[in-house]
PAZAPA-4460 file (N, C-alpha, C; in steps of 0.05 Angstrom, whole numbers, plus 32768, in hexadecimal, padded with zeros to 4 digits):
% residues 329
    n_x    n_y    n_z   ca_x   ca_y   ca_z    c_x    c_y    c_z   seq   type   mol
   8016   7FE3   7FFA   8001   7FFE   7FFB   8015   8010   8001     1      M     A
   8003   802A   7FE6   8022   803A   7FF0   8022   8057   8006     2      A     A
   8034   805B   8007   8029   807A   8023   8022   808F   801E     3      A     A
   8018   80A1   8027   8008   80B9   801B   801B   80CE   8015     4      V     A
   801D   80D6   8009   8039   80F3   7FFD   8045   8106   8016     5      P     A
   8050   810E   8016   8065   811B   8034   805F   8132   8027     6      L     A
   8056   8144   8038   8065   8164   8030   807E   816B   8043     7      R     A
   8091   816D   8034   80A6   8176   804B   80B7   8190   802F     8      A     A
   80BB   81AA   803E   80CC   81B3   8038   80EC   81B4   8034     9      E     A
   80E7   81B4   8013   8104   81A3   8005   811B   81C4   8002    10      I     A
   8139   81C5   8015   814A   81E0   801A   8162   81D4   800B    11      L     A
   817F   81E1   8003   8191   81EA   8007   8196   81D1   8018    12      R     A
   81AB   81C3   801A   81BF   81B3   8032   81D8   81CC   8039    13      A     A
   81D1   81CA   8052   81E1   81E3   805E   81F5   81CE   807F    14      G     A
   81FD   81D9   8083   8214   81DA   809C   820B   81CD   80B0    15      E     A
   81E8   81DB   80B0   81D4   81C4   80CE   81CB   81A8   80BD    16      E     A
   81C7   81A9   80A9   81C7   8189   80A7   81D1   8174   80A0    17      H     A
   81FD   8182   809E   81FB   8170   809C   8200   8157   80A9    18      V     A
   8203   8149   80C1   81FE   8146   80DB   81E5   8132   80D9    19      E     A
   81CB   8133   80CE   81B5   8129   80D4   81BB   8121   80B7    20      Q     A
   81CE   8132   809C   81CE   811C   8087   81DF   8108   808B    21      I     A
   81F7   8101   809A   8206   80EC   809E   8200   80D5   80AF    22      A     A
   81E8   80E0   80C6   81D7   80CE   80D3   81C8   80C0   80C0    23      R     A
   81BD   80D0   80B3   81AD   80C4   809C   81AD   80AA   808B    24      L     A
   81CB   80AF   8083   81D1   80A9   8064   81DE   808D   8077    25      A     A
   81F5   8092   8090   81F2   8073   80A4   81E2   8064   80A7    26      E     A
   81CA   806C   80A7   81AC   805D   80A4   81A9   8054   8098    27      S     A
   81A1   805C   807F   81A0   8051   8070   81B0   8047   805D    28      R     A
   81CD   8032   8063   81E9   8038   805B   81E6   800F   8044    29      S     A
   81ED   8021   8037   81F1   7FFC   801E   81FE   7FEF   8039    30      L     A
   8219   7FE6   804A   8210   7FD5   8060   8215   7FDA   807E    31      H     A
   820D   7FD4   8087   8211   7FD0   809D   8222   7FD9   80B2    32      G     A
   822C   7FD6   80C8   8238   7FDC   80DD   824C   7FC1   80E1    33      P     A
   823D   7FA5   80DC   8251   7F91   80DA   825D   7F8A   80BF    34      D     A
   8255   7F9B   80AC   8257   7F99   8083   8247   7F8D   8077    35      G     A
   8232   7F80   808D   8227   7F72   806E   8216   7F8B   805D    36      T     A
   8214   7F77   8048   8205   7F8B   8038   81E1   7F93   8042    37      R     A
   81DC   7FB2   8043   81C0   7FB5   8043   81B0   7FA6   803A    38      G     A
   818A   7FA9   803F   8185   7F9F   8034   8177   7FBA   802C    39      V     A
   8160   7FB8   8008   815E   7FC4   7FFC   813C   7FCE   8003    40      V     A
   813F   7FDF   8003   811F   7FE9   8008   8120   8007   7FF9    41      E     A
   8107   8003   7FE9   8101   801D   7FE6   8120   8022   7FBE    42      G     A
   8134   8017   7FC8   8147   8027   7FAF   8151   8038   7FB6    43      G     A
   815C   803E   7FD8   816B   8053   7FDD   817F   8052   7FF8    44      F     A
   8189   8036   7FF1   81A2   8035   8004   81BF   8046   7FF7    45      L     A
   81C3   804F   8011   81DF   8054   7FFE   81FD   8052   8008    46      V     A
   820F   8065   7FFE   822B   8058   8012   8232   806F   801C    47      S     A
   822C   806B   803F   822F   8088   8053   8258   8094   804F    48      A     A
   8251   80A9   8042   8273   80B3   8050   826E   80CA   8065    49      Y     A
   8282   80C7   8071   827D   80DC   8083   8271   80FB   808C    50      A     A
   8275   8104   809E   8265   8125   8098   827F   813A   8092    51      E     A
   829A   812E   8090   82AA   8140   8085   82AE   813B   8060    52      T     A
   82A3   812C   804F   829B   8121   8039   8280   8133   8033    53      D     A
   8268   8136   804B   8251   8148   8044   8256   8157   803E    54      Y     A
   826F   8167   8055   8260   818F   8059   8273   8188   803A    55      R     A
   8286   8178   8033   82A5   8190   8020   828E   818D   8000    56      G     A
   8271   817A   8004   825C   817D   7FF2   824F   8198   7FED    57      W     A
   824A   81A0   8004   8236   81C1   800F   8249   81CC   7FF6    58      L     A
   826A   81DC   7FF7   8263   81EB   7FE2   8274   81D4   7FC4    59      G     A
   826D   81C6   7FB6   8278   81C3   7FA3   825E   81BB   7F8F    60      S     A
   824A   819B   7FA1   823C   8193   7F91   821F   81AE   7F87    61      A     A
   8220   81AC   7F74   8204   81C7   7F67   81F0   81BB   7F72    62      E     A
   81E7   81A2   7F78   81C1   81A4   7F82   81D2   818D   7F8C    63      H     A
   81CD   8194   7FB0   81D1   8182   7FC9   81B2   819A   7FD5    64      F     A
   8198   8186   7FDD   8182   8192   7FE6   817E   8179   8005    65      Y     A
   817A   8183   8008   8163   8165   8030   8141   8173   8028    66      V     A
   8136   8164   8031   811A   8165   8033   8111   816B   8051    67      A     A
   8117   817C   805F   8102   817A   8081   80EB   8179   807E    68      V     A
   80D6   817B   8096   80C4   817D   8098   80C8   8180   80BC    69      K     A
   80C1   819E   80C7   80BD   819B   80E1   80D3   819C   80F4    70      G     A
   80EA   819F   80DB   810C   81A9   80EF   8118   8190   80E7    71      G     A
   8108   816D   80DA   8118   8155   80DF   811F   8154   80C0    72      Q     A
   8136   8145   80B6   8140   8145   8098   8132   8127   8098    73      L     A
   812D   812E   8088   811C   810A   8073   8127   80F5   805E    74      L     A
   8136   8115   804F   813F   8100   803B   8155   8118   802B    75      A     A
   8170   811D   801D   8176   812A   8014   817F   810F   7FF9    76      F     A
   8189   812B   7FE2   8198   8124   7FC4   81B5   8130   7FC3    77      L     A
   81C5   8126   7FB5   81DC   8133   7FBC   81E2   8131   7F8A    78      L     A
   81E9   8145   7F82   81EA   813B   7F70   81FC   8153   7F66    79      A     A
   8216   8146   7F52   8229   8168   7F42   822F   8159   7F2B    80      Y     A
   823D   816C   7F18   823B   8163   7EFE   825A   8157   7EFE    81      S     A
   8253   814D   7EE9   826E   8143   7EDF   8288   814E   7EDD    82      S     A
   828B   8162   7EE2   82A2   8178   7EE7   82B1   817D   7EFE    83      D     A
   829B   816E   7F0F   82A8   8169   7F2F   82B6   814A   7F31    84      R     A
   82A6   813D   7F2C   82AB   8118   7F2A   82D2   811B   7F2B    85      V     A
   82DE   8112   7F45   82F0   810B   7F58   82FE   80F8   7F3D    86      E     A
   8318   80F2   7F46   8321   80E1   7F34   8320   80BD   7F42    87      P     A
   8318   80BF   7F58   8315   80AD   7F61   82F8   8096   7F55    88      D     A
   82E2   80A1   7F52   82C6   809D   7F4E   82C9   8096   7F33    89      E     A
   82D1   8081   7F32   82D6   8061   7F18   82B6   805B   7F0D    90      W     A
   82A0   8061   7F1D   828A   805D   7F06   8286   8081   7EEE    91      L     A
   828E   8088   7EFE   827E   80A9   7EF2   828D   80A4   7EE8    92      N     A
   82AB   80AB   7EDE   82BE   80AF   7ED0   82BD   80A4   7EBE    93      R     A
   82B8   8084   7EBE   82B4   8074   7EA6   8299   807B   7E91    94      R     A
   827D   808B   7E9B   8271   8093   7E93   8274   80A3   7E8D    95      I     A
   827C   80C4   7E90   828F   80D2   7E8C   8298   80CF   7E6E    96      K     A
   82AF   80C2   7E6F   82BD   80B6   7E4F   82AB   80AF   7E3D    97      T     A
   8294   80A0   7E45   827D   809C   7E37   8262   80B0   7E24    98      A     A
   825B   80C7   7E3C   8248   80C9   7E3B   8248   80F0   7E3A    99      L     A
   8264   80ED   7E3B   826D   810E   7E42   8269   811E   7E58   100      G     A
   8257   8134   7E54   8257   814B   7E75   823F   812F   7E7A   101      S     A
   822F   8139   7E99   8210   8134   7E9D   8210   813C   7EBD   102      F     A
   8202   8138   7EC8   81FE   813A   7EE7   81F2   811E   7EFC   103      L     A
   820E   8125   7F0A   8203   80F7   7F15   81F7   8105   7F29   104      V     A
   81DF   80FB   7F2F   81CA   80EE   7F4C   81DC   80E2   7F57   105      I     A
   81ED   80EC   7F6D   820D   80DF   7F80   8202   80C9   7F96   106      K     A
   81E4   80D4   7FA1   81DD   80C9   7FBB   81C1   80D2   7FB7   107      Q     A
   81A5   80C6   7FB7   8189   80CE   7FC3   8190   80C1   7FE1   108      I     A
   817F   80C9   7FEF   8179   80B6   800F   8167   80C0   8022   109      C     A
   8158   80B0   801B   8135   80B2   802E   8128   80A9   8045   110      V     A
   8132   80B0   805D   8129   809F   806F   8110   8097   8073   111      S     A
   811F   8072   8086   8103   8064   8085   80ED   806E   8091   112      R     A
   80EB   807F   80A9   80C9   807E   80A6   80BC   8097   808B   113      E     A
   80CA   80A2   8075   80C9   80B1   8062   80BF   80A8   8047   114      A     A
   80CB   8083   804A   80CA   806C   8031   80B5   8076   8025   115      A     A
   80A7   8075   8010   80A3   8086   8000   807E   808A   8003   116      R     A
   8096   80A6   8005   807F   80BF   800B   8081   80D2   7FF4   117      T     A
   8094   80C9   7FE0   8089   80DB   7FCF   80AB   80F7   7FCF   118      G     A
   80BA   80EC   7FE6   80CF   8100   7FF7   80E5   8100   7FCE   119      L     A
   80F2   80EC   7FCF   8100   80DF   7FB2   80F6   80EE   7FA2   120      A     A
   80DC   80EB   7F92   80D1   80EF   7F87   80D8   810E   7F7D   121      S     A
   80D1   8116   7F98   80D3   8139   7F97   80F0   813E   7F98   122      M     A
   8104   8133   7FA3   8122   813E   7F9B   8125   8137   7F85   123      L     A
   8121   812B   7F7D   8124   8121   7F58   811F   813E   7F45   124      Y     A
   8104   813C   7F49   80F4   814C   7F3C   8101   816D   7F3B   125      H     A
   8108   8171   7F53   811C   8199   7F61   8128   8197   7F4E   126      H     A
   813E   817E   7F4F   8157   8181   7F39   8153   8182   7F22   127      V     A
   8138   816A   7F10   8134   816B   7EF3   8120   818A   7EE5   128      L     A
   811B   8198   7EF9   810C   81B2   7F00   8120   81BE   7EF2   129      D     A
   8131   81C1   7EF9   814E   81D3   7EFD   816A   81CB   7EE2   130      Q     A
   8166   81B3   7EDA   817F   81AB   7ECF   8178   81A2   7EB2   131      W     A
   8181   81B5   7EAA   8182   81A4   7E7F   8197   81A8   7E73   132      D     A
   81BD   81AC   7E82   81C7   81B7   7E71   81CD   81A0   7E69   133      E     A
   81CB   8184   7E6F   81D4   816C   7E6B   81C3   814C   7E73   134      S     A
   81D5   8136   7E70   81C3   8120   7E7E   81C7   811C   7E9A   135      P     A
   81B2   8108   7EA9   81B3   8105   7EC4   81C0   80F7   7ECB   136      V     A
   81CD   80E2   7EDB   81CA   80CA   7ED6   81C4   80C3   7EF4   137      I     A
   81CF   80AD   7EEF   81BB   80A8   7F1A   81C3   8084   7F12   138      A     A
   81DF   8082   7F1D   81F2   8062   7F20   81DC   804C   7F40   139      A     A
   81C8   8036   7F38   81B6   8027   7F51   81D7   8015   7F55   140      V     A
   81D8   800C   7F6B   81DB   7FEA   7F6F   81D2   7FD6   7F69   141      V     A
   81CD   7FC7   7F5C   81B7   7FBE   7F53   81C2   7F96   7F5D   142      N     A
   81C7   7F90   7F75   81D2   7F74   7F82   81C5   7F78   7F9D   143      D     A
   81B3   7F6C   7F9A   819D   7F54   7F91   8190   7F73   7F7B   144      P     A
   818C   7F6A   7F59   8176   7F7C   7F57   8164   7F85   7F5A   145      P     A
   8164   7FA2   7F59   814D   7FBF   7F61   8143   7FC6   7F5F   146      N     A
   8129   7FB9   7F60   810D   7FBA   7F45   8105   7FCD   7F4B   147      D     A
   8103   7FCF   7F65   80F3   7FEB   7F76   8100   8010   7F64   148      A     A
   811E   800C   7F6B   8125   8020   7F5B   811F   8025   7F35   149      S     A
   8125   8017   7F34   8121   8008   7F17   80FB   8018   7F0B   150      A     A
   80EE   8018   7F15   80D2   8020   7F18   80DB   803A   7F1D   151      H     A
   80EB   8048   7F2F   80E8   806C   7F3B   80F7   806A   7F24   152      F     A
   810A   8066   7F25   8116   807D   7F05   8102   8078   7EE9   153      H     A
   8105   805C   7EEB   80EA   8057   7EBB   80D1   8072   7ED4   154      N     A
   80CA   806E   7EE4   80AE   8088   7EEC   80B8   80A4   7EEC   155      K     A
   80D5   80A5   7EE6   80E5   80C0   7EE1   80E0   80CF   7ECB   156      L     A
   80EA   80B7   7EC4   80F5   80BC   7E9D   8105   80AC   7E9D   157      G     A
   811A   809C   7EAA   8137   809D   7EAE   812E   807F   7E9A   158      F     A
   8147   808F   7E8B   814F   806B   7E7E   8159   805A   7E85   159      R     A
   8161   803C   7E82   817F   8026   7E7E   8197   8032   7E77   160      E     A
   81AB   8043   7E83   81C3   804A   7E68   81D3   8031   7E69   161      L     A
   81D9   802A   7E7F   81EE   800F   7E87   81F3   7FFF   7E9B   162      T     A
   8201   7FDE   7E91   8202   7FDB   7EB9   821C   7FD6   7EB3   163      R     A
   8232   7FD9   7ED1   8250   7FD8   7ECE   8254   7FCA   7EEC   164      L     A
   8268   7FC0   7EF2   826D   7FB6   7F01   8289   7FCC   7F0E   165      V     A
   8288   7FE3   7F1C   82A5   7FE9   7F26   82AF   7FDA   7F2F   166      P     A
   82CF   7FE9   7F38   82E7   7FCD   7F49   82CD   7FCB   7F66   167      P     A
   82BD   7FD4   7F74   82B6   7FCD   7F8B   82A4   7FB1   7F86   168      D     A
   82A1   7FAC   7F6E   8298   7F92   7F6B   826F   7F99   7F6E   169      G     A
   8262   7FA8   7F77   824F   7FAE   7F75   823F   7FB3   7F59   170      L     A
   822B   7FA8   7F47   8224   7FAF   7F34   8216   7FCB   7F2D   171      P     A
   821C   7FDF   7F1C   8204   7FF3   7F23   81F5   7FE4   7F0A   172      R     A
   81E0   7FF7   7F0B   81C5   7FFC   7EF4   81CC   801B   7EF1   173      V     A
   81D8   8025   7ED4   81DD   804E   7ECF   81C1   8051   7EC9   174      V     A
   81AA   805A   7ED6   8197   8067   7EC0   819C   8082   7EC6   175      W     A
   8196   808F   7EA9   8191   80A9   7E9A   817C   80BE   7E93   176      V     A
   817C   80D6   7E9D   8161   80DE   7E96   816C   80FB   7E73   177      W     A
   8161   8102   7E6F   8162   8115   7E56   814D   8125   7E4E   178      R     A
   8157   813C   7E56   813A   814D   7E53   8132   8147   7E3B   179      K     A
   8117   813F   7E37   8107   8141   7E15   810D   8155   7E0E   180      P     A
   8114   814D   7DED   8119   816B   7DD6   8100   8151   7DBF   181      R     A
   80EE   8168   7DBB   80D3   8168   7DAD   80D4   815A   7D94   182      E     A
   80E7   8167   7D7C   80EB   8160   7D63   8100   8148   7D6B   183      A     A
   810B   813A   7D7B   8113   8120   7D7A   80FC   8109   7D83   184      M     A
   80EA   8111   7D91   80D7   80FE   7DA3   80C8   8104   7D86   185      L     A
   80BD   8111   7D71   80AC   810D   7D60   80B6   80FB   7D51   186      H     A
   80CC   8102   7D4C   80DF   80EB   7D34   80E5   80CF   7D38   187      A     A
   80ED   80CD   7D54   80EF   80AC   7D63   80D0   80A5   7D5F   188      Q     A
   80B8   80AF   7D6B   809E   80A8   7D6B   8095   80A4   7D50   189      Y     A
   809F   80B4   7D35   809A   80AA   7D1D   80A3   808F   7D19   190      Q     A
   80CA   8082   7D26   80C2   8071   7D21   80C5   8055   7D25   191      I     A
   80BC   805C   7D44   80B1   8045   7D56   8091   8041   7D3E   192      A     A
   8081   8044   7D3E   8066   804A   7D36   806E   8039   7D17   193      V     A
   807D   803F   7D02   8080   8031   7CFB   808E   801B   7CF0   194      D     A
   80A5   800D   7D0B   80B6   7FF4   7D09   809C   7FE6   7D16   195      L     A
   8087   7FF3   7D2D   806D   7FE9   7D38   805E   7FDC   7D1D   196      Y     A
   805D   7FF1   7D0F   8045   7FEA   7CF0   804C   7FCE   7CDD   197      Q     A
   806F   7FD0   7CE4   808C   7FC4   7CD2   807B   7FA4   7CEB   198      H     A
   8089   7F9B   7CFA   807E   7F88   7D06   8061   7F7D   7CFE   199      E     A
   804C   7F96   7D03   803D   7F7C   7CFB   8028   7F71   7CDA   200      D     A
   8041   7F8C   7CD4   8036   7F7D   7CB2   8048   7F65   7CB2   201      N     A
   805E   7F69   7CBA   806D   7F43   7CBA   8062   7F33   7CC0   202      L     A
   8057   7F2F   7CE0   803E   7F20   7CE3   802E   7F19   7CCD   203      N     A
   801E   7F26   7CCC   8008   7F1D   7CB4   8014   7F1B   7CA1   204      W     A
   8039   7F14   7C96   803C   7F12   7C7C   8041   7EF1   7C89   205      Q     A
   804C   7EF1   7C9B   805A   7EDD   7C99   804A   7EC0   7C97   206      K     A
   8022   7ECA   7CAD   8014   7EB0   7CAB   8008   7EBB   7C95   207      L     A
   800A   7EC8   7C80   7FF9   7EC2   7C64   8010   7EAF   7C53   208      N     A
   8035   7EB6   7C4C   8046   7E9D   7C50   8040   7E7C   7C5A   209      N     A
   8030   7E82   7C78   802B   7E60   7C7F   8016   7E4E   7C74   210      F     A
   8007   7E60   7C6A   7FE3   7E61   7C5E   7FF5   7E55   7C47   211      F     A
   8001   7E69   7C31   8004   7E58   7C1B   801B   7E47   7C12   212      Y     A
   8037   7E3B   7C2D   8042   7E2D   7C30   8036   7E0D   7C3E   213      I     A
   801A   7E18   7C43   800E   7E03   7C59   7FF6   7DF1   7C37   214      T     A
   7FE9   7E11   7C30   7FD9   7E01   7C0B   7FF3   7DEF   7BFA   215      A     A
   8008   7DF5   7BF4   801A   7DEA   7BE5   8021   7DC9   7BF1   216      G     A
   8021   7DCA   7C11   8029   7DB2   7C19   8013   7D99   7C21   217      L     A
   7FF8   7DB9   7C19   7FDE   7D99   7C22   7FD8   7D92   7C04   218      A     A
   7FE1   7DAA   7BF1   7FDB   7D98   7BD1   7FF6   7D86   7BC9   219      A     A
   7FFC   7D88   7BD6   8016   7D70   7BC7   8013   7D56   7BE4   220      A     A
   800C   7D60   7BF9   7FFE   7D3D   7C06   7FE5   7D31   7BF4   221      T     A
   7FDC   7D3C   7BDF   7FBE   7D31   7BD9   7FCF   7D2B   7BB9   222      A     A
   7FDB   7D36   7BB9   7FE0   7D29   7B97   7FF7   7D1D   7B9D   223      F     A
   8009   7D0F   7BB3   8014   7CF6   7BBC   7FFC   7CD4   7BBB   224      F     A
   7FE2   7CE5   7BCA   7FD1   7CD4   7BD1   7FBC   7CC3   7BC0   225      L     A
   7FC3   7CD6   7B9E   7FB0   7CD6   7B88   7FB2   7CC9   7B80   226      S     A
   7FA4   7CBD   7B6B   7FAF   7CAD   7B50   7FBD   7CB2   7B40   227      K     A
   7FC0   7CD0   7B3E   7FC9   7CD4   7B29   7FEC   7CE4   7B32   228      D     A
   7FF3   7CDC   7B50   8004   7CDE   7B5A   801A   7CCF   7B65   229      G     A
   8024   7CBF   7B6E   803F   7CA5   7B70   802E   7C8E   7B7D   230      A     A
   8011   7C95   7B89   800D   7C80   7B92   801B   7C66   7BA5   231      G     A
   7FFE   7C56   7BA8   800D   7C39   7BBD   801C   7C4B   7BD9   232      G     A
   8030   7C36   7BE0   803F   7C43   7BEF   8054   7C4E   7BEF   233      A     A
   805F   7C57   7BD4   8069   7C71   7BD6   805F   7C81   7BD2   234      L     A
   804F   7C86   7BC7   8038   7CA4   7BD8   802C   7CA1   7BE9   235      G     A
   802E   7C91   7BF2   8022   7C94   7C19   803D   7C95   7C2A   236      K     A
   8053   7C9D   7C2E   806B   7C9F   7C37   8072   7CBA   7C29   237      G     A
   8077   7CC2   7C0C   8080   7CE9   7C0D   8058   7CED   7C13   238      L     A
   804E   7CEF   7C15   803A   7CF5   7C26   803E   7D03   7C40   239      A     A
   8042   7CEB   7C52   804C   7CEA   7C72   806A   7CFA   7C6F   240      M     A
   8075   7CFB   7C67   8094   7D03   7C69   8084   7D26   7C66   241      I     A
   8073   7D31   7C56   8063   7D45   7C4F   8059   7D4C   7C64   242      V     A
   8047   7D3A   7C78   8033   7D43   7C89   804C   7D4C   7C9F   243      T     A
   8061   7D3E   7CA1   8074   7D45   7CB2   8082   7D5D   7CA4   244      V     A
   8088   7D5D   7C9C   809A   7D7A   7C90   8081   7D97   7C98   245      I     A
   8068   7D8D   7C8D   8046   7D9D   7C9E   804C   7DA4   7CBE   246      G     A
   8054   7D9D   7CC9   8052   7D96   7CED   8068   7DAB   7CEF   247      V     A
   8083   7DA7   7CDE   8092   7DB5   7CEA   8092   7DD8   7CE4   248      G     A
   8085   7DDB   7CBF   807A   7DE6   7CC2   8073   7DF8   7CD0   249      V     A
   8054   7DF3   7CD5   8042   7E02   7CEB   8051   7E09   7D00   250      S     A
   805F   7DFE   7D16   8068   7E00   7D2D   807B   7E14   7D2D   251      L     A
   8085   7E0A   7D0E   8099   7E28   7D10   8097   7E41   7D0D   252      G     A
   807E   7E3E   7CFE   8071   7E58   7CF9   8065   7E65   7D0C   253      F     A
   8059   7E5A   7D21   804C   7E5B   7D38   805E   7E64   7D4E   254      S     A
   807E   7E69   7D44   8095   7E65   7D5D   8096   7E87   7D4D   255      L     A
   8098   7E80   7D30   80A5   7EA0   7D23   808D   7EB6   7D33   256      M     A
   8072   7EA8   7D29   8056   7ECE   7D28   8052   7EC8   7D4C   257      L     A
   806C   7EA8   7D61   805F   7EBC   7D83   8074   7ECC   7D85   258      R     A
   809D   7EC7   7D80   80A0   7ED8   7D82   8097   7EF7   7D71   259      F     A
   8092   7EFA   7D59   8087   7F15   7D4E   8074   7F21   7D5A   260      G     A
   805F   7F12   7D71   804E   7F1C   7D75   8051   7F28   7D94   261      N     A
   8071   7F26   7D9C   807A   7F30   7DB9   8094   7F48   7DAC   262      Q     A
   80A1   7F40   7D99   80A8   7F61   7D85   8094   7F7F   7D8C   263      Y     A
   807B   7F6F   7D73   805F   7F7D   7D6F   8056   7F8D   7D82   264      L     A
   805F   7F8A   7DA0   804B   7F85   7DB9   8068   7F9B   7DC7   265      L     A
   8084   7F93   7DC0   8090   7FA5   7DD2   8098   7FB6   7DB6   266      A     A
   808B   7FB7   7DA0   808F   7FDC   7D96   8075   7FE1   7DA3   267      R     A
   805F   7FD9   7D9C   8047   7FE5   7DB0   804E   7FFA   7DCA   268      K     A
   806C   7FE3   7DDA   8065   7FEE   7DF9   8073   800D   7DF1   269      E     A
   8089   8009   7DE6   80A2   801C   7DD6   808A   803E   7DD0   270      T     A
   8079   8033   7DC6   805E   804B   7DB2   8057   805D   7DBE   271      V     A
   8049   8043   7DD8   8040   8054   7DEF   804A   806A   7E06   272      I     A
   8066   8067   7E06   8077   8063   7E1B   807F   8085   7E12   273      E     A
   8083   808E   7DF1   8096   809D   7DE4   8069   80AA   7DEB   274      L     A
   8060   809C   7DE4   8045   80B5   7DEA   8038   80C5   7DFE   275      E     A
   803C   80AB   7E11   8048   80B5   7E33   804F   80D0   7E2F   276      E     A
   8073   80D1   7E2E   8079   80ED   7E2C   8079   8101   7E12   277      Y     A
   805F   80FC   7E02   8059   8112   7DF2   803F   811E   7DF7   278      M     A
   802F   8110   7E04   8012   8111   7E19   8013   8127   7E2D   279      A     A
   8039   8128   7E2E   803A   813F   7E4C   8041   8157   7E3D   280      W     A
   8054   8153   7E30   804F   816E   7E17   803E   817A   7E08   281      H     A
   8029   8174   7E0C   800F   817A   7DFC   7FFA   8166   7DE4   282      G     A
   800F   8150   7DED   8006   813B   7DD1   7FF1   812D   7DD6   283      G     A
   7FE3   8121   7DC1   7FD4   810B   7DC6   7FDF   80EE   7DCD   284      D     A
   7FC9   80DA   7DD7   7FCE   80BF   7DD6   7FB6   80B4   7DC4   285      R     A
   7FC7   80A7   7DA9   7FC4   809B   7D9F   7FB4   8075   7D9E   286      I     A
   7FD2   8064   7DA2   7FD1   8044   7D9C   7FC6   804E   7DBD   287      V     A
   7FD6   8054   7DDA   7FCF   804F   7DEB   7FAE   8056   7DFE   288      S     A
   7FAD   8063   7DE5   7F88   8072   7DF1   7F77   8056   7DEF   289      R     A
   7F6B   805E   7E12   7F57   8052   7E1F   7F69   802E   7E2A   290      R     A
   7F7A   8033   7E29   7F88   8011   7E2E   7F8F   8009   7E4B   291      T     A
   7F7E   8021   7E5A   7F7E   8021   7E71   7F5A   801F   7E7B   292      G     A
   7F51   8023   7E78   7F38   8022   7E6B   7F1C   7FFE   7E77   293      G     A
   7F0E   7FFE   7E90   7F05   7FE9   7E89   7EF7   7FCD   7E74   294      P     A
   7F0C   7FB9   7E77   7F08   7FA9   7E5A   7F16   7FB1   7E40   295      G     A
   7F28   7FC5   7E4C   7F41   7FC9   7E2D   7F5F   7FBC   7E32   296      S     A
   7F59   7FA7   7E35   7F6F   7F97   7E49   7F7F   7F87   7E2B   297      A     A
   7F64   7F84   7E22   7F6E   7F7D   7E0B   7F7D   7F95   7DED   298      Y     A
   7F74   7FA2   7DF3   7F82   7FB1   7DE3   7FA7   7FB3   7DEB   299      L     A
   7FAF   7FA3   7E03   7FD0   7FA1   7E0D   7FD9   7F8D   7DFF   300      M     A
   7FCF   7F71   7DFF   7FCE   7F64   7DFA   7FCF   7F52   7DDE   301      V     A
   7FCD   7F63   7DCF   7FBF   7F54   7DB2   7FB2   7F3A   7DB9   302      S     A
   7F99   7F39   7DAC   7F86   7F1D   7DAD   7F8C   7F10   7D93   303      P     A
   7F9A   7F27   7D84   7F9D   7F1E   7D61   7FB3   7F09   7D5F   304      T     A
   7FC5   7F1C   7D66   7FDD   7F08   7D6A   7FE2   7EED   7D70   305      G     A
   7FD6   7EED   7D84   7FD5   7ECC   7D97   7FBD   7EBA   7D80   306      K     A
   7FA4   7EC1   7D72   7FA2   7EB3   7D68   7FAB   7EA6   7D4A   307      I     A
   7FC2   7EC9   7D3C   7FD6   7EB8   7D1E   7FEB   7EA8   7D35   308      M     A
   7FEC   7E99   7D5D   7FF6   7E93   7D62   7FF0   7E6F   7D5D   309      T     A
   7FDC   7E7E   7D64   7FCB   7E5B   7D6E   7FC5   7E46   7D4B   310      L     A
   7FBD   7E56   7D2D   7FBC   7E51   7D1F   7FD0   7E3D   7D14   311      L     A
   7FE1   7E48   7D12   7FF9   7E2B   7D0B   8001   7E17   7D1B   312      P     A
   7FF1   7E13   7D30   7FF3   7DFE   7D43   7FDE   7DF4   7D45   313      I     A
   7FC6   7E00   7D3B   7FB0   7DE3   7D2C   7FAB   7DDB   7D1F   314      L     A
   7FC4   7DEC   7D06   7FC5   7DE7   7CEE   7FE0   7DC3   7CED   315      V     A
   7FFA   7DC5   7CFC   7FFD   7DB5   7D02   7FED   7D95   7D1C   316      A     A
   7FE1   7D9F   7D21   7FCB   7D83   7D2B   7FBC   7D7C   7D18   317      V     A
   7FB4   7D8A   7D02   7FA6   7D85   7CEB   7FBB   7D70   7CDD   318      C     A
   7FD2   7D7A   7CDD   7FE9   7D68   7CD1   7FED   7D51   7CE1   319      W     A
   7FEE   7D4E   7CFB   7FEF   7D34   7D0C   7FD4   7D2C   7D04   320      L     A
   7FC4   7D32   7CFF   7FAB   7D25   7D00   7FAA   7D09   7CE3   321      A     A
   7FBD   7D26   7CD6   7FBF   7D15   7CBB   7FD1   7CFA   7CAE   322      I     A
   7FEB   7D02   7CC3   8006   7CF9   7CCB   7FFB   7CDD   7CCC   323      L     A
   7FE2   7CDA   7CE7   7FDE   7CC1   7CFD   7FC8   7CAD   7CE6   324      G     A
   7FBC   7CC9   7CD9   7FAA   7CB1   7CC7   7FBD   7C9C   7CB3   325      V     A
   7FC9   7CB2   7CA2   7FDF   7CA4   7C96   7FE8   7C8A   7CA5   326      L     A
   7FF5   7C8A   7CBD   8000   7C74   7CC4   7FFA   7C62   7CD3   327      I     A
   7FD9   7C60   7CD3   7FBC   7C52   7CDD   7FC4   7C4A   7CC5   328      A     A
   7FB4   7C4D   7CAE   7FB1   7C3F   7C91   7FC3   7C2A   7C8B   329      D     A
***
């Protein structure tokens, strides 16, 4: 059950907050006092630093904010540009080599009593609303897999950039956020729609080819068994070979159509994601219109695609029945 959104004041971190920041980071540390790994809760465990480290970031980090309510510090976010990356920051320097300039969300930490109350989103939006100079990245420890963090970053518009294992041995998922560009969105949307239509047409073309091949195999079977064909034991043997081929072709096309349908749904999902971005900027939903309404679940699962997959299986059953009759005769 989701917690009620919490109202808190977002302030620039100051000297008066450093002690509480260090204490909060220690309470949500990746490693407990005995050196064991902490339990992932909400995706906001951090590598706790000393007070002197946080005090140094007060003057150097472009974005260092705290969420405070009634004098109590409930959360903080620390972010700085790639120009301020230290030589010992292996992961950030590796990303800088490939990506160029960026803003890194170094730490986001929320107290246990304020978890899942929207404070992390508030702090993220506070930074994203101000920053448009370069991409924003966040590296999240992914051992064990952090589904909560993945959901959180996806919801905010971040996309997975890469997965790396730094020298500390803890695998990271690197998320990236880029300010949407209208012209690029339009171009990508058109490409996504074209790919979606191409996949749909390709599936129908596969089914059409399947029917042509099936008709040809059926005609060959009838010919081999007819008086004008080979007839006798030879004709029966050739007909059995054709029916085996028919079973294999049917199952093969069923598999191709199944994966084709999965590709189609993946393309559709991409179109819907782009429409969501565009809807926030004044566009309209076309492919995703009414998909969330009652009785509209079929719009997301494509029943037609399932029928296309089942048809070759039914034909394979017919081929098996014919083969059974030939063997019994």
